[in-house]
Short mmCIF file of the C-alpha atoms (twelve columns), coordinates in Angstrom:
data_MODEL
# 
_entry.id   MODEL 
# 
loop_
_atom_site.group_PDB 
_atom_site.id 
_atom_site.type_symbol 
_atom_site.label_atom_id 
_atom_site.label_alt_id 
_atom_site.label_comp_id 
_atom_site.label_asym_id 
_atom_site.label_seq_id 
_atom_site.Cartn_x 
_atom_site.Cartn_y 
_atom_site.Cartn_z 
_atom_site.pdbx_PDB_model_num 
ATOM 1  C CA . UNK A 1  123.177 -62.545 191.192 1 
ATOM 2  C CA . UNK A 2  120.913 -65.196 189.712 1 
ATOM 3  C CA . UNK A 3  117.442 -64.420 188.494 1 
ATOM 4  C CA . UNK A 4  114.553 -65.774 190.558 1 
ATOM 5  C CA . UNK A 5  111.210 -67.001 189.271 1 
ATOM 6  C CA . UNK A 6  107.904 -67.509 191.064 1 
ATOM 7  C CA . UNK A 7  106.751 -71.123 191.480 1 
ATOM 8  C CA . UNK A 8  102.975 -71.132 191.135 1 
ATOM 9  C CA . UNK A 9  102.732 -74.425 193.052 1 
ATOM 10 C CA . UNK A 10 104.565 -73.569 196.271 1 
ATOM 11 C CA . UNK A 11 104.187 -69.762 196.006 1 
ATOM 12 C CA . UNK A 12 107.896 -69.066 196.502 1 
ATOM 13 C CA . UNK A 13 110.586 -67.333 194.438 1 
ATOM 14 C CA . UNK A 14 113.357 -69.760 193.449 1 
ATOM 15 C CA . UNK A 15 116.626 -69.297 191.516 1 
ATOM 16 C CA . UNK A 16 116.100 -70.070 187.844 1 
ATOM 17 C CA . UNK A 17 118.414 -73.083 188.165 1 
ATOM 18 C CA . UNK A 18 115.829 -74.737 190.456 1 
ATOM 19 C CA . UNK A 19 112.911 -74.155 188.059 1 
ATOM 20 C CA . UNK A 20 111.437 -75.954 185.052 1 
ATOM 21 C CA . UNK A 21 108.703 -74.968 182.615 1 
ATOM 22 C CA . UNK A 22 105.680 -77.264 182.683 1 
ATOM 23 C CA . UNK A 23 102.858 -77.348 180.128 1 
ATOM 24 C CA . UNK A 24 99.444  -77.110 181.827 1 
ATOM 25 C CA . UNK A 25 95.873  -76.643 180.614 1 
ATOM 26 C CA . UNK A 26 96.291  -72.891 181.079 1 
ATOM 27 C CA . UNK A 27 99.631  -72.666 179.320 1 
ATOM 28 C CA . UNK A 28 103.270 -72.920 180.267 1 
ATOM 29 C CA . UNK A 29 104.005 -72.419 183.968 1 
ATOM 30 C CA . UNK A 30 107.157 -72.425 186.057 1 
ATOM 31 C CA . UNK A 31 107.472 -75.071 188.787 1 
ATOM 32 C CA . UNK A 32 110.367 -75.768 191.105 1 
ATOM 33 C CA . UNK A 33 112.148 -79.100 190.902 1 
ATOM 34 C CA . UNK A 34 111.107 -79.850 194.491 1 
ATOM 35 C CA . UNK A 35 107.377 -79.798 193.615 1 
ATOM 36 C CA . UNK A 36 107.919 -81.744 190.380 1 
ATOM 37 C CA . UNK A 37 109.732 -84.489 192.281 1 
ATOM 38 C CA . UNK A 38 107.088 -84.476 195.032 1 
ATOM 39 C CA . UNK A 39 104.397 -85.071 192.396 1 
ATOM 40 C CA . UNK A 40 106.136 -88.314 191.415 1 
ATOM 41 C CA . UNK A 41 106.026 -89.753 194.941 1 
ATOM 42 C CA . UNK A 42 103.478 -92.210 196.311 1 
ATOM 43 C CA . UNK A 43 100.068 -90.748 197.135 1 
ATOM 44 C CA . UNK A 44 100.584 -90.551 200.915 1 
ATOM 45 C CA . UNK A 45 103.933 -88.792 200.448 1 
ATOM 46 C CA . UNK A 46 102.382 -86.339 197.949 1 
ATOM 47 C CA . UNK A 47 99.604  -85.550 200.400 1 
ATOM 48 C CA . UNK A 48 102.119 -85.022 203.200 1 
ATOM 49 C CA . UNK A 49 104.159 -82.659 201.000 1 
ATOM 50 C CA . UNK A 50 100.990 -80.803 199.983 1 
ATOM 51 C CA . UNK A 51 99.859  -80.434 203.590 1 
ATOM 52 C CA . UNK A 52 103.258 -78.987 204.586 1 
ATOM 53 C CA . UNK A 53 103.197 -76.572 201.645 1 
ATOM 54 C CA . UNK A 54 99.620  -75.511 202.427 1 
ATOM 55 C CA . UNK A 55 100.469 -74.915 206.094 1 
ATOM 56 C CA . UNK A 56 103.491 -72.809 205.127 1 
ATOM 57 C CA . UNK A 57 101.487 -70.770 202.626 1 
ATOM 58 C CA . UNK A 58 98.687  -70.237 205.147 1 
ATOM 59 C CA . UNK A 59 101.163 -69.071 207.807 1 
ATOM 60 C CA . UNK A 60 102.797 -66.682 205.300 1 
ATOM 61 C CA . UNK A 61 99.400  -65.245 204.312 1 
ATOM 62 C CA . UNK A 62 98.387  -64.751 207.944 1 
ATOM 63 C CA . UNK A 63 101.689 -63.007 208.702 1 
ATOM 64 C CA . UNK A 64 101.152 -60.661 205.739 1 
ATOM 65 C CA . UNK A 65 97.605  -60.003 206.949 1 
ATOM 66 C CA . UNK A 66 98.805  -59.108 210.438 1 
ATOM 67 C CA . UNK A 67 101.474 -56.823 208.982 1 
ATOM 68 C CA . UNK A 68 98.916  -55.102 206.751 1 
ATOM 69 C CA . UNK A 69 96.480  -54.733 209.653 1 
ATOM 70 C CA . UNK A 70 99.222  -53.136 211.777 1 
ATOM 71 C CA . UNK A 71 100.035 -50.657 208.992 1 
ATOM 72 C CA . UNK A 72 96.377  -49.738 208.561 1 
ATOM 73 C CA . UNK A 73 95.995  -49.369 212.328 1 
ATOM 74 C CA . UNK A 74 99.020  -47.038 212.480 1 
ATOM 75 C CA . UNK A 75 97.634  -45.068 209.562 1 
ATOM 76 C CA . UNK A 76 94.235  -44.637 211.235 1 
ATOM 77 C CA . UNK A 77 95.815  -43.390 214.481 1 
# 
């Protein structure tokens, strides 16, 4: 089983083979190859990729919120 690492850009766990360390202002961070390659695209393509990633992250956060709300509701009952 391969080790997975969290990509701080797309907020997803990826196998270590799909990750690279990037030097940022705040130190060394792990990014997936997919986001590194997307950063090299033309501006409109980067914005499209970012919008898709943001929509996915928002949907994931809302799903977690609904799940948490359902657990709290069951607990209060």
